[in-house]
C-alpha positions as CSV (number, residue, x, y, z in Angstrom):
1,M,-204.0,-41.7,238.6
2,S,-202.8,-41.5,234.3
3,N,-201.2,-44.6,233.1
4,Q,-200.1,-42.8,230.0
5,I,-196.3,-42.3,229.3
6,R,-194.6,-39.0,227.6
7,I,-190.8,-39.0,226.5
8,D,-190.4,-35.7,225.9
9,D,-186.8,-36.0,226.0
10,L,-185.8,-37.7,223.2
11,A,-183.3,-35.4,221.6
12,S,-181.9,-34.3,224.7
13,P,-181.8,-36.5,227.3
14,V,-181.9,-36.3,231.1
15,L,-180.8,-39.1,232.5
16,N,-181.4,-40.7,235.7
17,D,-179.0,-41.6,238.1
18,V,-178.7,-45.2,237.6
19,Q,-178.2,-44.2,233.8
20,K,-175.5,-41.3,234.9
21,M,-173.5,-44.8,236.6
22,G,-173.8,-46.8,234.3
23,L,-172.3,-44.3,231.6
24,D,-169.7,-43.3,234.1
25,Y,-168.3,-47.1,234.4
26,G,-169.2,-47.8,231.2
27,E,-165.9,-45.4,230.1
28,S,-164.0,-46.1,232.9
29,V,-163.6,-49.8,230.9
30,H,-161.5,-50.6,227.9
31,T,-163.9,-53.0,226.1
32,E,-161.9,-54.7,223.3
33,L,-164.5,-55.2,220.4
34,T,-162.5,-58.1,218.4
35,V,-163.6,-61.7,217.3
36,D,-160.6,-63.4,220.3
37,A,-161.6,-61.2,222.6
38,V,-164.7,-62.4,222.3
39,L,-164.1,-66.3,221.7
40,N,-161.2,-65.9,224.5
41,A,-163.8,-64.7,226.9
42,A,-166.6,-67.6,226.0
43,V,-164.3,-70.7,226.4
44,E,-163.0,-69.0,230.0
45,R,-167.0,-69.0,231.0
46,T,-167.5,-72.5,229.5
47,G,-164.6,-74.5,229.7
48,L,-165.3,-75.5,226.5
49,D,-163.1,-74.6,223.2
50,D,-165.0,-76.7,220.3
51,F,-166.7,-73.9,218.2
52,G,-167.6,-76.1,215.5
53,P,-167.9,-74.7,211.7
54,D,-166.1,-71.6,211.6
55,D,-168.1,-69.6,208.8
56,H,-170.0,-67.6,212.4
57,L,-166.6,-65.7,212.6
58,E,-167.0,-64.1,209.4
59,R,-170.0,-62.8,210.8
60,L,-169.1,-62.3,214.5
61,D,-165.9,-59.7,213.1
62,L,-168.7,-57.8,210.8
63,W,-170.4,-56.8,214.1
64,L,-167.5,-55.7,215.9
65,S,-165.4,-54.3,213.7
66,E,-169.0,-51.8,212.5
67,M,-169.4,-51.0,216.4
68,D,-165.7,-50.4,217.1
69,A,-165.4,-48.2,213.8
70,D,-168.8,-45.6,215.6
71,P,-167.3,-43.1,217.8
72,E,-170.3,-42.2,218.5
73,R,-171.3,-45.4,220.6
74,T,-170.6,-45.2,224.3
75,G,-168.3,-47.1,226.8
76,L,-171.4,-48.8,228.5
77,G,-172.9,-49.4,225.1
78,R,-169.7,-50.8,223.9
79,M,-169.6,-53.3,227.0
80,L,-173.5,-54.6,226.8
81,M,-172.7,-55.5,223.1
82,F,-169.0,-57.4,224.5
83,G,-171.4,-59.2,226.7
84,D,-174.1,-60.3,224.4
85,C,-171.6,-61.5,222.0
86,V,-169.9,-63.6,224.8
87,R,-173.1,-65.0,225.8
88,Y,-173.8,-66.1,222.1
89,A,-170.4,-67.6,221.7
90,S,-170.7,-69.5,225.1
91,N,-174.3,-70.6,224.0
92,R,-172.5,-71.6,220.6
93,L,-169.9,-73.6,222.4
94,R,-172.8,-75.5,224.5
95,I,-174.6,-76.3,221.5
96,H,-171.8,-78.2,220.2
97,R,-170.8,-80.2,223.0
98,L,-174.2,-81.0,223.7
99,L,-175.1,-82.2,219.7
100,Q,-172.0,-83.9,220.4
101,E,-172.8,-86.2,223.0
102,H,-176.3,-86.7,221.7
103,P,-177.1,-86.5,218.2
104,E,-180.2,-87.9,218.4
105,I,-181.4,-84.6,218.7
106,L,-181.1,-84.2,215.5
107,D,-184.1,-86.7,215.0
108,I,-186.2,-84.9,216.6
109,E,-189.1,-83.5,214.3
110,I,-190.6,-79.9,215.2
111,E,-194.1,-80.8,213.1
112,K,-196.8,-78.1,212.1
113,P,-195.9,-75.7,214.1
114,V,-198.1,-72.0,214.2
115,I,-195.6,-69.3,213.5
116,V,-196.9,-65.7,213.9
117,I,-195.0,-63.2,211.4
118,G,-195.8,-59.5,210.9
119,L,-194.2,-56.0,211.7
120,P,-192.5,-55.3,215.0
121,R,-195.0,-53.4,216.9
122,S,-198.0,-55.1,215.6
123,G,-199.4,-57.1,217.9
124,T,-197.2,-60.0,217.3
125,T,-195.6,-60.5,221.2
126,N,-199.0,-60.4,222.1
127,L,-200.0,-62.9,220.1
128,V,-197.8,-65.5,220.9
129,N,-197.6,-65.2,224.2
130,L,-201.7,-65.3,224.3
131,L,-201.4,-68.4,221.9
132,A,-198.7,-70.1,224.1
133,A,-201.1,-69.2,227.2
134,D,-202.3,-72.8,225.9
135,S,-200.3,-75.7,227.6
136,R,-201.1,-77.8,224.9
137,F,-198.0,-76.3,222.9
138,R,-194.2,-75.5,223.7
139,S,-193.3,-72.2,223.5
140,M,-189.7,-70.4,224.1
141,P,-189.9,-68.0,227.6
142,L,-187.1,-65.5,227.0
143,W,-185.2,-66.8,230.7
144,E,-184.7,-70.6,228.1
145,S,-184.1,-68.5,225.0
146,Y,-180.9,-67.0,226.4
147,E,-179.3,-69.8,227.4
148,P,-181.1,-72.8,225.7
149,V,-178.2,-75.5,226.9
150,P,-177.7,-75.0,230.8
151,D,-174.7,-75.2,232.1
152,P,-173.6,-78.8,233.3
153,R,-171.6,-77.4,236.5
154,E,-174.6,-75.8,237.8
155,Q,-177.7,-76.7,239.9
156,P,-181.1,-75.3,240.4
157,G,-181.0,-73.1,243.8
158,P,-182.5,-74.2,247.4
159,D,-185.6,-72.9,246.3
160,G,-185.6,-74.9,242.7
161,V,-185.2,-72.1,240.4
162,D,-182.7,-72.0,237.4
163,P,-180.0,-70.2,237.5
164,R,-179.9,-69.1,233.8
165,W,-184.0,-68.2,235.2
166,A,-182.5,-66.4,238.5
167,R,-179.8,-64.5,235.7
168,C,-182.9,-63.0,233.1
169,Q,-184.5,-61.9,236.2
170,A,-181.7,-59.7,237.5
171,Q,-181.3,-58.6,234.0
172,W,-184.9,-57.5,233.7
173,E,-185.0,-55.8,237.3
174,A,-182.2,-53.9,235.9
175,M,-184.0,-52.9,232.6
176,K,-186.7,-51.4,234.7
177,V,-184.4,-49.1,236.4
178,G,-182.0,-48.3,233.8
179,A,-184.4,-48.4,231.1
180,P,-187.8,-48.2,232.0
181,F,-189.6,-47.1,229.2
182,V,-188.5,-49.3,227.3
183,A,-189.3,-52.0,230.0
184,A,-193.1,-50.2,229.8
185,M,-192.7,-50.4,225.5
186,H,-191.6,-54.0,225.5
187,P,-191.6,-56.3,228.7
188,M,-188.6,-58.6,229.2
189,N,-189.2,-60.6,232.1
190,P,-188.2,-64.0,232.3
191,D,-191.2,-66.2,231.2
192,H,-192.3,-63.6,228.9
193,I,-192.6,-65.8,225.1
194,H,-189.7,-64.7,223.1
195,E,-188.6,-65.1,219.4
196,E,-187.0,-68.1,218.1
197,L,-184.1,-65.8,216.1
198,E,-182.5,-65.7,219.7
199,L,-181.6,-69.2,218.4
200,M,-179.5,-67.7,215.5
201,L,-177.6,-65.8,217.4
202,P,-175.4,-68.1,218.5
203,D,-174.6,-68.9,214.6
204,F,-174.6,-64.9,214.5
205,T,-176.9,-63.9,212.3
206,S,-180.3,-62.3,211.9
207,Y,-181.8,-58.6,211.6
208,N,-181.7,-58.7,216.0
209,L,-178.4,-56.5,215.9
210,E,-180.1,-53.4,213.9
211,W,-182.7,-53.4,217.4
212,T,-178.9,-52.5,219.8
213,V,-176.6,-51.1,217.1
214,R,-176.6,-48.6,214.3
215,A,-175.5,-51.3,211.4
216,P,-176.4,-50.5,208.2
217,G,-172.8,-52.4,207.1
218,W,-175.0,-55.4,209.1
219,R,-178.1,-54.8,207.5
220,D,-176.3,-55.2,204.0
221,Y,-174.7,-58.1,204.2
222,L,-177.8,-59.6,206.2
223,L,-179.9,-59.2,203.1
224,S,-177.7,-60.3,200.4
225,H,-177.2,-63.9,201.8
226,D,-179.0,-67.0,201.9
227,Q,-180.4,-67.2,205.6
228,T,-182.0,-70.7,204.8
229,P,-178.4,-72.2,206.4
230,H,-179.2,-70.3,210.0
231,Y,-183.0,-70.7,209.9
232,A,-182.2,-74.7,209.7
233,Y,-179.3,-73.8,213.1
234,M,-182.7,-72.0,214.4
235,K,-184.5,-75.4,214.0
236,T,-181.3,-77.3,215.8
237,G,-182.0,-75.3,218.7
238,L,-185.4,-76.1,219.0
239,Q,-185.0,-79.5,218.8
240,I,-182.4,-78.8,221.3
241,L,-185.3,-77.1,223.6
242,Q,-187.6,-80.1,222.7
243,W,-185.3,-82.8,223.6
244,F,-185.3,-81.3,227.4
245,R,-188.4,-80.2,227.8
246,P,-191.1,-82.3,225.1
247,R,-194.3,-81.2,223.7
248,E,-196.3,-81.8,221.0
249,R,-196.7,-79.1,219.1
250,W,-194.7,-75.3,218.6
251,V,-196.2,-71.6,218.5
252,L,-193.7,-69.1,217.6
253,K,-193.0,-65.5,216.2
254,C,-190.5,-63.3,214.5
255,P,-191.0,-60.0,212.5
256,Q,-187.5,-61.1,210.8
257,H,-189.6,-63.8,209.0
258,L,-191.8,-60.9,206.9
259,E,-188.6,-60.9,204.6
260,Q,-187.5,-64.4,205.0
261,I,-190.7,-66.1,204.1
262,G,-188.3,-68.9,201.9
263,P,-186.1,-70.0,204.1
264,L,-189.3,-70.2,207.1
265,M,-191.0,-72.5,204.9
266,A,-188.1,-74.5,203.7
267,T,-187.3,-75.3,207.2
268,F,-190.9,-75.5,208.8
269,P,-193.0,-76.7,205.7
270,D,-196.1,-77.7,207.2
271,A,-196.4,-74.7,209.4
272,T,-199.5,-73.1,209.7
273,I,-198.9,-69.2,209.5
274,A,-200.7,-65.9,211.1
275,V,-199.3,-62.8,209.9
276,T,-199.8,-59.5,211.7
277,H,-201.1,-56.3,209.7
278,R,-201.2,-52.9,211.3
279,D,-201.0,-49.3,210.0
280,P,-197.0,-49.0,209.5
281,V,-197.0,-45.3,210.5
282,A,-198.0,-46.9,214.2
283,V,-195.5,-49.3,213.8
284,V,-193.0,-46.6,212.7
285,Q,-193.5,-44.4,215.2
286,S,-193.2,-47.3,218.3
287,T,-189.9,-48.3,216.8
288,I,-188.3,-45.0,216.6
289,T,-189.8,-43.8,220.0
290,M,-188.3,-46.6,222.0
291,L,-185.2,-47.4,219.9
292,T,-184.4,-43.4,220.4
293,Y,-185.2,-43.5,224.1
294,G,-182.6,-46.8,224.7
295,A,-180.2,-44.5,222.7
296,R,-179.8,-42.3,225.6
297,T,-177.1,-44.8,227.6
298,A,-175.7,-47.2,224.1
299,Y,-174.9,-43.5,222.3
300,R,-173.0,-40.2,222.9
301,S,-176.0,-38.9,220.9
302,T,-179.7,-39.9,220.5
303,R,-180.6,-38.6,216.8
304,P,-184.1,-38.8,216.1
305,D,-183.7,-38.0,212.6
306,W,-181.4,-41.1,212.1
307,Y,-183.9,-43.8,213.9
308,L,-186.5,-42.1,211.7
309,E,-184.8,-42.5,208.1
310,Y,-183.5,-45.3,209.2
311,W,-186.5,-47.4,210.6
312,T,-188.9,-46.1,208.0
313,D,-186.9,-47.6,205.4
314,R,-186.3,-50.6,207.3
315,I,-189.8,-51.4,207.7
316,R,-190.6,-50.8,204.0
317,R,-187.8,-53.4,202.9
318,L,-189.3,-56.0,205.3
319,L,-193.0,-55.4,203.8
320,D,-191.8,-55.0,200.4
321,A,-190.3,-58.7,200.8
322,S,-193.7,-59.9,202.1
323,I,-195.7,-58.8,198.7
324,R,-192.8,-60.2,196.8
325,D,-192.6,-64.1,199.1
326,R,-196.4,-63.9,199.6
327,H,-197.1,-67.2,197.1
328,L,-194.7,-68.9,199.2
329,L,-197.0,-69.0,202.0
330,P,-199.5,-71.9,202.3
331,A,-203.1,-70.3,201.0
332,D,-204.9,-72.8,203.4
333,R,-202.6,-72.4,206.4
334,T,-202.5,-68.9,206.6
335,F,-204.2,-66.9,208.2
336,D,-204.4,-62.4,208.6
337,V,-204.6,-60.6,211.2
338,Y,-205.6,-57.3,211.1
339,F,-204.6,-55.2,214.6
340,H,-207.9,-53.4,214.9
341,E,-209.9,-56.7,214.9
342,Y,-207.6,-58.8,216.9
343,M,-207.5,-55.9,219.5
344,A,-211.7,-55.6,219.1
345,D,-211.3,-59.7,219.9
346,E,-208.8,-61.6,220.9
347,I,-210.6,-64.5,221.0
348,G,-212.2,-64.8,218.1
349,T,-208.9,-64.3,216.4
350,V,-207.3,-67.7,218.1
351,Q,-210.4,-69.4,216.8
352,R,-209.7,-68.7,213.5
353,I,-205.9,-69.4,213.6
354,Y,-206.8,-72.8,215.5
355,D,-209.2,-73.2,212.5
356,A,-206.7,-72.8,210.3
357,A,-204.0,-75.2,211.8
358,G,-206.3,-77.8,212.5
359,I,-206.6,-77.4,216.2
360,E,-209.2,-77.3,218.8
361,L,-210.1,-74.5,220.9
362,T,-211.1,-76.8,224.0
363,G,-212.7,-75.5,227.4
364,T,-209.5,-76.1,229.1
365,A,-207.3,-74.0,226.3
366,R,-210.2,-70.9,226.8
367,A,-209.6,-70.9,230.2
368,E,-206.1,-70.5,230.3
369,I,-206.4,-68.1,227.9
370,E,-208.6,-66.2,229.1
371,A,-206.7,-66.6,232.4
372,H,-203.4,-64.6,230.2
373,Q,-205.7,-62.3,229.4
374,A,-206.7,-61.6,232.4
375,A,-203.4,-61.5,234.4
376,H,-201.6,-59.3,231.6
377,P,-204.6,-56.2,230.6
378,R,-203.4,-54.1,227.9
379,G,-201.2,-51.2,229.3
380,K,-200.7,-52.9,232.7
381,E,-197.3,-51.1,232.4
382,G,-198.4,-47.9,231.2
383,R,-199.1,-46.8,227.4
384,V,-196.7,-43.8,225.5
385,V,-198.4,-41.1,223.7
386,Y,-196.3,-40.7,220.9
387,D,-195.6,-37.2,219.4
388,L,-194.0,-37.6,215.3
389,R,-194.3,-34.1,214.8
390,G,-193.0,-33.3,218.1
391,D,-190.3,-35.3,218.6
392,F,-189.4,-36.2,215.1
393,A,-189.9,-33.1,212.5
394,T,-192.0,-35.0,210.3
395,T,-195.7,-35.7,209.8
396,P,-197.8,-39.2,209.4
397,E,-198.7,-38.5,205.9
398,E,-195.2,-38.2,205.1
399,V,-194.0,-41.4,207.0
400,R,-196.9,-43.3,205.2
401,S,-195.7,-41.8,201.9
402,H,-193.5,-45.0,202.0
403,F,-195.8,-47.6,202.3
404,G,-198.4,-47.5,199.1
405,A,-197.7,-50.6,198.1
406,Y,-198.3,-52.4,201.0
407,L,-201.2,-50.4,201.7
408,D,-202.9,-51.7,198.3
409,T,-202.3,-54.9,198.7
410,F,-203.3,-54.9,202.1
411,P,-206.0,-52.4,201.9
412,N,-208.2,-53.9,205.3
413,V,-205.4,-52.1,207.6
414,R,-207.1,-49.9,209.3
415,I,-205.0,-46.2,209.4
416,E,-204.5,-45.4,213.1
417,V,-201.7,-42.2,213.6
418,Q,-203.7,-39.1,212.0
C-alpha cells in the first residue's frame, strides 16, 4: 500500500467529524482575546502573580489585538490562541519565581552549543533529532519546551510519567485526529526535539506566531525591533533546563536564526553553526501546503493564495537576511549542509559537523545515531505529494524567480521542483 498523501481539498476543505465538532464547539464559546483575560487565567492556573518586567505586555497586546480584529478567525482558532497565550504567561510566572528562588541559575554556562539554522522544511528538524540521538548532547524535547518549569504542586503519576509529558502526549493524540496530515508533515510527539524559540514565547516574541496566525502586523513589528534581549531570555530558559538536567553540551535548532544571526552570535559567541540549504521552491510548497491545510479549522476560508504570497515573501526575507549577515558567522565553525548531500549521506554529514565543532564521533555515538535512523525512517508517517500548479495556481519557475540572490550566493543548492 502506498504511503503517499495527496491533499486535494486545500481550497474547499472536506472536514472530518472531529474537525466539525471542534468548529461547532468553538462557535459556542466566547473567547475574550485581551491581555487582562490571558494574565488573569495564568494567575489562576499557577497561583502566582509576579510576571517580572512588564515590557511583554505591549507584545502580547499586539498578538491578541491583531487576531481579535480578524473576522476570518474561527471560534476554535480564537480558543487555541487564547490557550497558547495562557500557557506562555504561566511559564513566564514560573520562570520568574524560579529565578527569584535560585538566582544562581543565571550563572550557568551554555558553552559551545551546536546550532542548526536554515529554512523551515529544509531538513533542520531531521538533522537536530539525529544529532540529539548522541546522548552526550543536551537537547530539548517538545514536552519540556512546552512547560520548562514543572508545577511544584504536581507529582509524577503512578507509572512515574511526568505530568508535562502526559499533557504533551494528549495534545499529540488530538493533533493526529484533528489535523492528521499536519501530524504527518511535522510530527509533534512529546520526545521530538523542538526549537528553542519556544523559550522566547513566555516573552511573547519570535516568528512562531506567523505559523499559527495570519499576522503581517506582528511580522513588521518583530523585524523592526532588536531581538537580542529576547535571545538572552531564551538563553535563560536553557540555563533553567540545564539546572534541572545537566549535560555537557547543547544541540539546538531554529529557522528563525537565519534572520537573527547577530542576536544569535551575541548570545552564543562560541557556537558551531550548521546551515541547511534547500531549493526554496521545495520549502515554499511544503510550508504553504501544511499551513493552508491547517487553516481549515482556524479560519473560515483557507485562502491558498494568501499563504502563497505571504510565505514566498517570508522565505525570501529569511534568506536575504542570512546573506546580509553571513559574515557574522565564524568561518572556522560554520558548515553548510546541502539537502541533497545530507539525504544521500546522513552519517557523513554528522561527521563533518562534529569535525567543525571539535567533537569526536565515537563508536557509541555512531551506534546511537544509527539506532535513531532505524527507528525513524524517512516517510514513516507518509509522504505528501505537492502540486503548486493545481493547488496554488502558480509554477515552480514563478516561485523560484523570487530567490535569485540566494541561488546565486549558494550555487550548490540543487533544484528539486520542476
